[in-house]
N, C-alpha and C positions, 0 to 999 in steps of 0.2 A: 599336242593340238596345234592345229594350224594357226597362223597369225602370231604366235607367241613370240617369235624372234624379233619383231618390229616393235613390240611394246616398250622397250626401254627408253624409246624417245619421248614417251608421254609423261615423263615425271610421275609415274605411278607408284603408289605405296601400299596398297592393299587389295584384297579380295578378288574373290572367285571368279557357290554359286554354287558358296557356296556355295556353288555349287557348286549356304548355300547355302546355291547357291552358293563354282567356287573358285578358288584362287588361280586367276590367270593373268595377273599383273605384275609387271617387273619392278624391281626395286628401285626407287626414284634416285636420280641425280639429285644431289643436295641432301641426302639423307644425313642424319647425325652419325658422326664417326668418332665421337668421344671429346673430353676435354671441354675447352672454350666454346666449341661449336654450340653447346646447348644455350649459350647465352645470346647467340645471334640469330635472328629472323631469317628464314630462308627465302623471302619473298622482299625484293627492295621496297615495295610499297607497304609491307607490313608494320605494324605498330605493336608496340609494348602493351601490356595491361594498364588501362588507365587508373587513375586514383579511385574511380567508382567501382571497377572490377576488382582491384585489391581490397576494398572495403568488403564487398560482397563475399569474396572467397575468404577472407579474414573471419568474418562473422559465420560463415558455414563451418569453418574449422572448429569454432568454438562449440557447436552443437554436436559434433560427431563424437561417437564413443571410442576414442582412440585408446582409452585405459585396456579395452579388450583386445588382447594381442594373440588369441588363441589361433586365429587363421595363420600367423607366422610360424607357430610352433607345428601346427598340422602340415602346413606347406613343407616344411624341412623335413619332417619325420620320415623316416624310412629310407633317406637318400643313400644310394649305392654308388653311382659314378656318373659323370658328365662325358659327353662325348669329346673327341680331341678338338673339333672346331666348332665355332659359333654358325657356321654356314653349312648347308647340305647343297651340294652341287648335283647338276643333271649331267646325262651322258654327253652332251654337247658342250660342257664346260659352264653352262648357264647357272645362275643362282637360283635354287629353287626355294630355298629357305634360309633367312638371315635374321638371327636374333641380335646380332652385334649391334644393328642400328638402334636397339632399344636400350642400350647399356646406360643411357642418361639416366635411367630409373636407379641404377646402382650407385649413382655418384653421391648420396646421401645429402643432396641439396633439395630445399623446398623450391619448387618452381611456381612462380607467381602467375604463369599464364595456363595453369593446369589446376583444376579442382582439387582440393587436398584429398577428398575421397577417391576421386579418379586416379590421383598419383598413387596412393595406398594400393589400389588394385592393380595398376600397372606394375608396381614393385613386386607384389605377390606373384604376378604372372610370369616374372622372370625365373620361375622354377623350370629347370632345364636338365633332363637327363632320366636316369633309370631309377626308380623308386620301389621299395617294397610296401605293399599294402598290408600283407600278412603273409604267414607261410603258404606259399602256392599261388600267391596272386600279386602281380607286379603291374607297374605302369611305366610307360615313357611318356613324359610330358614336356611340354615346350618345344615339339617338333612341328607343331601345325596349330590349327585353330582348336582342334580337339585332342584329347588323350588317346592312346592307344593301350589296351588292357591286355595282360597275358594271364591266363589261368592254367596252372599246371595240371595235366592229367596224368593217367597211369603210364602213358607212353609218349607225349608231346604236349604241346600247346593249344589251348583254346583261346583265339584271339577275339576280343571285342572292339569293334570300331576302327578299322585300319585307316584312319585319316582320309585326307583329300587326295593326296597324290602318291603314286607309285614310288616315287624316289624317297619321300619322308617315311613311309611305311617300311621300305626296305632297309633305310638307315636304322630305324627303331628296332627292327628284328635282328640286325647285326649287332646292335649295342646289347641286347639281351642275349645273343649267343656268346658274345665275347666275355660277359660276366657271370652268366648263369649256366653256360654250357649249351651246346648246339643240340637241339631236340627238333623233330619234324612238327610241323603244324597240322593238328588233325581236325580242327574246324574253326570257322570264322563266324561270328555273330555280328549282325548288322542291327544295331539297337533301334535305328529309326531310318526315315527314308530322306534325310539331308545328306549332300554330298560329301561333307567332311567327315562322315561316319563310314564311308564305304568306298571312296574314290582311289584309296591306294591298295586295294585288295590284290592287284597283281604284283605287288611289292612283297607280299608275303606268302602267296601260294601260287601254284601252277595250274592253268585251267585244266590241264590234261589229267592232273591228279584229282581234280573235282569230278571230271566226267568218269574217271576210273572208280570213283567211290572211295577214294583214299582220304579225301577232305569233305566234310560237310559245310555247307554255307546255309546259315539258320537266320530267318527274318520273320518280322511279324506280319501279320494278314495284310493283304493289299499293298505290300511293300512296292512291288514293280510297278503297279498302278499308279502310286503316289510319288515314286522317285522321279518320274519325268512330267506326269500330268500336271502337277500343281503349278508348274512355272513356264509351260512352253507358250501357252495362248497369248500371254502379255509379256513374254520373256525379253524382248528387246527394250521395252519400257522399263522392266525390272532392273535389267542391266545398267541403264542410264541412271537410274535412281541409286544403285550401288555406289556411283560416284559420289553421292552425298552421304548415305548412311554409313558407308565404310571408309570413306575420305580417301578414295582411290587416288585422287590427283595430290594428296598431301604428303609431303616427305614425313618420315618419322622424326619427330622433334617436339620438344615442349611447347613450340609455337604451331605445331601441325598435328600429325597423327601421333596420339599418345596412348596407343594400346587400343584394343577392341573389347575389353570388359570380359567376354569368354576367354580370351588368350590375347597375344599381341596382334597376332595377324593370321593370313591363310597362306598355305603353301602355294607355289607357282609351278606346278608340275604336270605330270601326265595323270589324268583322271581316268580311271578304269572302272570296270563293272563286270563282275561274274554274277549271273542270276542265282538266286537261292535254290539249294536243292532240297531244303525243309522249311516249309512255312508253319508257323505257329498260329493255328487257327482259333482254338479255344480261348476263352477269356482268361482261365487259369490252365496252364498245361505244363506237365512235368516230363523232363526228357533227361536221360542220362547219356553222356557222350565221353568217352575214353575214361570211364570210370568217376566222372564229375557229375553229381545229381543237380540239376538246375530246374528250377519253378519259374516259368515265365508268366508275366502278367501283362496282358495287352492292355494299352492305354490308348486307344484310337482319338483323334481329335484334341489331344493336349498340345505338347510343344511341336509335334508333328502330326500329320494325319494318319500316318502309321508308326506306331512307337511301342516299345514294351521294356519293362523293367524285369530284372532277374534276380531271384534269390537263390543263394547257395545254402541249403539248410545243414549240411554237414559242416560247413565253414562259419556259419551264422554271419554270412556277408551278404550284404544288400547293394545290388547295382541299380541305380535309379536313372541310368541313360542320361537324358538331357531334361527329365522332368523335375529333377531337383538338384541344381548346382549351387554356386555362389553368388547368383545374381537375382534380381527382378527379371524375368524373361520377357520377351515380347508377347502381347496379345495381339498387337498388330505390329508387324515389322515393317519399317518405313520404306524398305525397297518395293514393297507391294506383295501381298499374299492374303488368301482368305483370313478374315478375322478369327482368332481362336477362342474357344470356349473356356472362359477363366473359372467358371463354376464346376464344369466337368473335370477340368485340370486339378481343381482343388479336391474333388472328391476321389479321384484315383489316387492322389497323395495320401489322403486319409484312409483308403483301403490298402494301400502298401503299409501304412503304419499299424493297422489293426492286423494284417495278415502277417507281417514280418518283423515290423519296425519295433515291436515291444520285446523281441529277443536278440536281434541282430547286434553284433559287436563291432562291426565295422561296415561302414556305408561309403561307396565310391561311385564315380559318375564319369561322363564323357568329357567333362570339363573340370577345371580346378583340382582340388585336393580331397582327399578323404576325411571322413570324420570317424573318430574311434570312441568307443565307449557307448553303452545303451542310453545314458542319460542325454549324451550329446547329439546322438543320432535322433532320439525323439524330439529334442528341442528344435532341430532344423526341419525335421519333417512338419512338426506342428506350425513353426513359424512360417514356412513356405506354404502349408496349407491355408493358413489364415491370411496370408498375403493375397492369394488368388481370390479367395471367397470374398475378402472385404471389399476388393475393387469391384467386384461383381455386383455384391449386394448393395454397397453404399452408393455407387453410381447410379444404379437403378432406384435407389432411395431417393436421390436428388431428381433424377430424371421424372419420377412420378410426382414431384412437385413443381414441374415445368422448368427445370434447368437444362439447357440445351447442349448439343454437341460443340457450339461455339463458346460455351461458357463453362463447361464442367472441368476443364484442366485448370482454371482459375478458382474452382470451388472445391474440388476433391483433394484431400490430403491423407497420405498414408499415416495411419495412427502411430503414435510414438512407440508403443509397445512392440509394433512390427518393424518399423523404420530403424529402431536402435539396434537391430541385429544386422550385422554387415552382410549376411547372406541375402538379405532382402532389399539391398540398395539397388538403385537403377542403373545398373552397369550395362545392360542390353536393352531391356525395355525401360521406359520410364513412366513415372505416374502421370505425367502430362500427356503423352500420346496414347498409353494405355486406357485412361480414362475415357478419352474420346472413342476409342475402339469398342468399347463395352456398349456405349450408346449406338455406335454404328451398327453392331452386330444385332441389336434388338429393334432399333428405330430407324436405322439409315442415316443418310447425310443430311436430310432436310431438318431445319430448325423450327420448322412450322410457321415461319414469317413469310407471307406470300411474296414479299419483295425478293426472296432469295429462290423462288421457285424457278423462274426463268432469268437468271442474272445475265447482265452484260459480261462478255469477256473482259478481262483486266485491260488489254489493249485498247478496247472501245470505251471503257467507262473512266480509264485515267485521264485522258485529256481534258474531260469535264471537271474532274477534281481539281487537276492543276489550274485550269482556267478560273475556277471559283476560289482558289485560294490566292489568286493574284499572280500567277505566273511562276515560272521556274525559279527566278532570283529569290522570291519571297519564300519559296519551298526550301530552297538551299539554306537561306539565312535561319529559317525556323528549325531545318534539320540540324544544322550546327549547333544551335542553342540548345536544342533537346540533348544532343549528343554530349556537349560539353558539360550538361547538367547530370548526366549519366541516366537520362530517361531513354533508354535505348530502344524500348519497345515502341514507345510513341513515335520516335525518330523513324524507326524502320516503317512505321505505317504510312507516313507521308512521303518519305523518300522513295519507297516501293511504288507509289503512285507516279512519281516523276520519273523514274526509270521506265516503267511500263509506257508512259506517254511519250518519253524521249529516249528510246534505246541507244541513241548515238551520243548522249550527253555524258562523256566520261567522267567529268567532274562529279556529276550525280551519281554514277556508279562507284567510283572510289570512295565518296562519303558513305554511301550505303554499305560498301564493303567494310569500312572502318567500323560501322555500327555493327554488322553481322560478327566481325572479328571479336568485338567485346562481349557480345552475347555469348559467343561460341566458348571463350576462355571461362565463362561463368557456369558452364553446364558440368554436372556430375556424369550425366549419361553420354558415352561415346557417339551414339548415333545422332544425338542433338548437337553435340560439339562439332562432329565432323560435318555435318549438314550445314551449319553456319559457315564454317571455316572454308568449306568447299565452295559455298556460293561466294564468299568474299574472294577466294582465288580466281573463280570464273569471272567475276565482275571486273577484276583488275587485269587479268591477263587473256581473257577469252578461252575457249575450249581448246586444249591442245589436241593437234591432230596426229593421226597414226593408224595403226590397225585396230580394229574393234575387237571386243571380248567375243570370244567363241568357246564356250565350254561344252558344245556338242561333239564329244569325242565319240570315235566309232563305237566304243562299248554302249555309250548312252544312246546314241542314234538307233542302235540295233535294239535296244530295250524299248522303243517306242512302239506302240500299237500301230498298224495300219491306219486304224480309225483316227488316232491322234495325229498321225501325218496328214491325212487328208483333211482334217479340221484345219490343221495349220495353213494347208495350201489356200483353203477358203479365207483365212484371215489374211493372208498375204495378197489375195486378189483385190484389187481397186475396182469395187463394184461400179463405180462411175464410168469405167472404161468398157463395160460389158453391156450397155444399153442396146437393146435390140438382139442381143446374142441369147441363143437358147440351144441345149443340146443334152444328150444322155450319154453316159459312158459306163459300160460294164468293165470292172476291173476284177479279174480272176488271178489268184495266187496258188497255184496247184500244190506246191510243196507243203504248205501248211493248211490247205483246204479252205481259204477264205474266199469270200465273193462280195463285192460292194456294187451297189448303183449309186452312181455319181450323176447329179443333175444340176444344170446351170439354168435358172429361170429367175425372172424378177431381179436381176443383178445380183444373185445370191447362189453360192455354190454350197450344195448339200451333199451329204452322203448318207447311206444306210446300209449296214452290215446284214448279209444274209438273204439279199434280194438281187435280182438282175431284172433289166428292162427286157420286155418280149422283143422290142424292135429299136435296139440302141443305134445311136449314130456311130459309135465306135466301140469296139470290144478289145481290151488289151489283157493278154495273158502273159504273165511274167512271175517268176517265182519270187517269193518275198525275199529271198537272200540276194536276188539280183535288184530288185526294188531298193534295197538298203544302198546300193552303190549310188543310186540317184539321190536318196536322202543325204548321203554323206558328202556328196558333191564329186566323187570319183569318176563318174560316168553319166551322161545324160540319157534320158528316157528315149528320146530320138535316136541317139547313137545305139542303143541296145535294140531298138526295133529294126535299125539298118543292118546290124550285124547278126540278126537273127535270134539274139538272146531273149528278146521278148517278141510275141506274135501280135499283130495288129489287123484287125478286119473292120473295114469301114473308112470313115473320113478322117485320115490323120491330120489333115489341116486343122481340125479342132485343137490339137495340142499346141500348135504354133500360136492360134488365137488365145488360148488360156495363158500360155507363157507370156505372151506380151502384156497381160494384165498384172503380172506378178511384181509386186515391189520388194526391193532388197531393203530390209529395215536397216537403219543406221543408228547405232547406240550414242552417237556423237549429237543427237538433235539438241537444239537450244531449249534450255530450262529457263534461263534468265534472259532477259532482253538484250540484244546487241553483243551476245557473246559468241556467236556461230563463226566459224571460218567457212571458207568455201568447201562444198561438199566433195568428198574423195570418192572416186568410182571403185566399186567392189566388183570382182568377178565371181558370179555364182552361175552354177548351171541351173536350169529352169524351175527345178522343184526342190532344190537343195534346202535341207533344214540346218539352221545355224543361229547363233547369237543368242541363246536362251540361257537362263541361269538356273541352277539346280542347288544352290547353297542351302537356301531356304531358312537360315536363322532368323 
């Protein structure tokens, strides 16, 4: 993917974009490299945990079920071999995957800057290599954010979820070939539409074999639609928010990025995509591939909008995709995505339990480690079912008594009987932000207080607060007093007002950063931890400059529908610059038989498929395959018209007028006041699609 080679200058430690939303960030300078480095903060302005944070973490440790060590037994079971290196390299000598920087989890040391529950999860996620699930089923774990699974058929492998990057998937297949014998790949199953579950497909199969019918690509219904569409429209904003949820700016360190819950991180390689050849359309559908009988259970609208579980009746093995793993997942993902339906999620788990879970002897998934024995499988399925049903039902129970979206996270608590199970802990979603998500799904963002209907922007309201509090000096004094007392949430409340009012007040930003850092250390959830620590990083150092995230690989761009592309052009258009402009364009793509009516009116660009204007201002005829060159940035539309690749009839000046209104989105926009650097000009052709995330986690 383009722009990748420049990313190492950003001190980036994580993610996509996944896609994914996914791994497009280089390993950061200053990452942990072993030994005493784990005792040193990577930031000169960084602080150790305070006495108050130490107390919070100590108390948390006393309430956790550390006597239950079954996860460690399951995580180690079936180990066959590790790779020769902790790193996976790309063709250009770049590091695509690096587990070495997380070796601090293997020191046997308790880090007082990491929540004890999160440290436990990070230690478990150091599983790294080839594992036997049961006869005929194997996994390579620790090569990416997800697992890649291999099911033995009569003549070859059926691969489930080929990771994020071509390089990591290829390395996993090579490890399998080395220790289990080389066999052809007969099929690939994409369990769902997030990029860490399909992006490495070209590392395990050749598209020519797919086209020739030698390899099947199997996916749930609506896979191609949701693979791209969930994240394109607000993709640039999502990528910026990834800096926070996934701690992209944070070096791997006990003081920084301490794993991602689902695994340690996301691979930084070539994201690819081969479209499915077989779509599972029915709710329950049976298919035999290379002698392996599989029963697919479509579960749309759960962890992903397009997702399916799989049962192997002859093996009594249940694949739960990402619907049941070792975490409380996201109902709302902090990077931004449509809020998920917790009740529906729970019901699909319940259906899997009744259909397959009462006889299954092994359960495995796209993250973490398998569960063996029917009693254990039913325990996990029931626990996860109840987890999602409880947060849905109890949050709405409180909402129906007047608890608002701005209160629920301080009211709702996961019941002990659920939270006492490690697999229900908030290592990806958290009770705090997931409870707010449930209210948002049903009631929206408004808390029913008229004062919040038309609120002032923070930069407009903050000066009044600071003035009424007696000025910056008094706010700083009170902020220090609250911080010294360990009242960090109260301290952030007033210091945030000061920073919003005075973005160039570096002492205020530094004090707020100190507060954020302590709150971050206290979090069990990686997304919350990363967000606070990333905020502290940017307040202290500003937003590092360099290349932007671009996970719009050629395969992904080709997967975009023409309608989605035209919608995105409408989003890139700055309507304020089109006042007084009106035109109609007919777009015809003969090679796939599409036609679109595109109209600019009332400062709005719209399109509708299947219609053409009788008297358009411009008609463009171009094959869809050639239009993709525009979308990928390989060739401009005007250049294609000039060389005859595209045919234009009418006023071609319209294209220049439209192009002049298109904004190149920059994922380095300012989130916290006073942190932005001067903008860096990016070269785009007029209609290029880029900088959107498809990780989706």
